[in-house]
N, C-alpha and C positions, 0 to 999 in steps of 0.2 A: 817617153810616155806622156800622153796628154794629161793635163791636170785632172780631168774628170774620171780617169781610170782609178784614181785613188779611192773612189767610192766603193770599190769591192771590199775595202776593209770594214765598212759599216756592217756587212753581212756577218762578220765574225761574232761580235758581241750581240747583235740582234737575234741571231738564229741559234747560237750555241751556248750562251751563258746567261746568268741571271743577276738582276740587281736586287739588293735589299737595303732600303734606306730612304732616299729622298722622295721617291714616288710610290711608296707602298710596295708590298711584296710583288704584286702582279706587274705593277708599272716597271719596276727595276728588272723583273724577269725579261721584259721585252726590250731592254736597252742595254744591260750590262751585268756585272757580277760583283762579288766580294762583299763579305760582312764587315761591319765597322767595329773595331775594338777600341778600347779606351785610349790607346796611343794614337789612333787614327782619327777619332771623332772630330777634333777641332779643325781638321783639314776639309771638312765638308760643309762649312758655313762661314759666314762673316756677319756679325751683328754691326753692320756698317755705321749705324746711328750711334753706337758707342764711341767709335773712333772719331767721328766728325758729323757735322750736319750735312744733309743733302745739299749740293751734288758731290760731296766727299772729296773736294779738291785738295784737302790738307792731309789726306792719308798718304803716308810715304810709300813710294814704289819699292825701295830697298828694304829687304827683310831685316837687315842689321839695324837699320834706323828705326823700324817698327818695334823691335825688341828694346832698343835703347830708350824709346819713348815710353813704353807700356810695361815692359818686363815680361818674362816667360809665363808667370801665372795668369796674367790679364789676357794675353793673346790666346792662351789655351782655353780660357773661359769664353772669349768673344769671337774666336775664329780666325782662320788664316787661309780660306779657300783660294783667293787669287794667287797667293804666293806658293801654295801647294800645286796649283796648276802650272805655274811658271817653272817650278822645280821639276815636275814630272815631264813636262814637255822638253826640258833640257836633257833629261835622261833618255827620252824616246829618240831624240835627235842623235845622241851619242851611240845608242844601240843600233840605229839604222845605218850610221856610218861604219860601224863595225860588222855589219851584216848579221847581227844577232836578232834575227827576225822574231823568233819565238818569245824572247824576253820583251822585245819592242811591242808586240801585239798585246802581251799581258799589261804592260804600262799604258797602252792605248785604252785598255779597259778601265784602268784606274782613273785616268784623266777623264774618261767618259762619265764615271760616277760623279766626279767633282762638278763637271759641267752640268749634268742633270740636276744636282743639288742647287746650284746657283740659279737655275731657272724656276725653282720653287720659291715664290716671293717671301714666304715666312722663314726662309733660310738666310734672309738678309737683314733682319730686324731684331732688336732686343726683345720686343714684344712677340716672340716667335710662336707662342702657344696661346696668345690672347689673355695672358695672365695679368696684364695691366689694363685691360679694357672690358673685362666681364665676358671674355670669349674663351674661357679656359677649356682646352681640349680640341680647339679648331685645328691644331697642327695635324693630328693623326686623322681626324674626320676628313680633312680636305685632301691630304696627300695619300693616305691609305685607303679609307673607305670609299671615297668617290672613285678613285681609280679602279678598285677591285669590283665595284658594283656597276659602273657605267662605261668605262673605257674599254672597248673590245679590241681596238688596235690603235697604233700610233701613226698618224699620217704626217710625214715631214713637212715643215712649214719654212718657206724662204728659199734662199740659195746659198751656195758656197760663198762665204765672205772673206775679204782680205784681212789678214791678221798681221798687224804691225809688230806686236809682241804679245805674248800670252797674258801678261799681267794686265796691260791696258785693255785687251779684249775682254778679260774677265771682269774687270771693273765696269766696263760698259754694260755687261749683263747685269751686274749687281745694281747699278743705277736704274736700269729698266725694270728689274724685279721689285726693287724697293718702291718705286712709284705705284705699283699695282697691289701691294699688300693690303691697303685699306679696303679694296674692293671685297677681298675675302672676309675680312672682319665685319664689314657692313652686311654682307650676305648671311653670315653666321648670326648676327644679331637678329636679323629678320627671321631666319629659320628657327631659332630658339623659341620664338613666340608660339610655335606650334606645339611646344612641349610644356609639361608641368615644371615647376621649379625643381622638384626632385629629379625628374628625368633629365633636365638640362644640366644638373650638377654631375650626373653620371656620364656626360660626354667626356669629361676629363679622365678617361680611363683607356685601357687598351682592349676593352671588351667589344665585341660585336653585340649591339644592343637590340632587343627584340622590338623596341618601340621607335627605332631611329629612322624608319623609312620615310615618313613624311618630312622630317628634318632634312634628310639627305636629298630627297627629291627637290625640295626648295633650294637647298644649297647648290645643286647641280643646275637647276633652272637658271639661277642667277650667275653662276660662275663656270658653267660647263664649257663654254667657248674659251674662256680664259685658261682653264685647265688643259684643254686639248691644244691650244695655241702654244702654251709654255712647254708641254712635252714634245710637240712637233718641232718647235724652234730649237729645242735642245739637240735633237738629232742632227740638224744642219749645222749648228754651231760646233758640235763634236766633229763632224766631217771637216769643217773649216780648220779646226785645230790640227786634226790629223794631216790634212793637206799642207799646212804650214810646216809641220815637223818633217814631212817628206821632202819638201822643198829646201828647207834649211840643211837637211842632211845631204843635199846634192842630188836629189831625185834618184836614189838608187833603184835598180831594177828590182821589181817585185815578181814573185811567182804567179 
């Protein structure tokens, strides 16, 4: 089977399942599925700047070493997405080797959720909601409200990439996303000037606000290209990981 043929697997989560989490209800609906419970939550992000300064060269690759350095409580607070991706890919490979395709596809959906999360820049920083910079509430406004209001479809960006190992591949995405997060905060600071102080304070809620359209328009004008690029690139990064798992499993025949 040619490498490109693995692309058929993208259709499964894109067409038949829904995402709820990193990119808003509507955004996840178009990429993947599964709700996040309290036991799962810390697997969907990494506050990389807690563990190390950019470019994060001191973050240990081995999960056991991470636990030894920071302890269970800290890693649950600051996130383990790259290790969750690595673990899930190992599970997918094992399932493909055993020809347990239904379970493999389910786990492909799980890893897809993690990958989508890491492409959201605010999933890679301690200041994930602008709480330390006067941008309180930006997390939901950018990943939920902009997606639901302005993104009608996701256009894949880039090509299938070579994956040496899932953890390193994930950390490459983390570094990429981290370098972009300030653009969102800067756009939010600018957009907030269109609101009264009372209105701006209400951005830090889960409500759809009657007065937020000018704010959202400004935010999308400044970061819409970034939003679409991150979502589109997540699709191809997910395909790259699926392809890696298939190859590592010995390229089993697929239906």
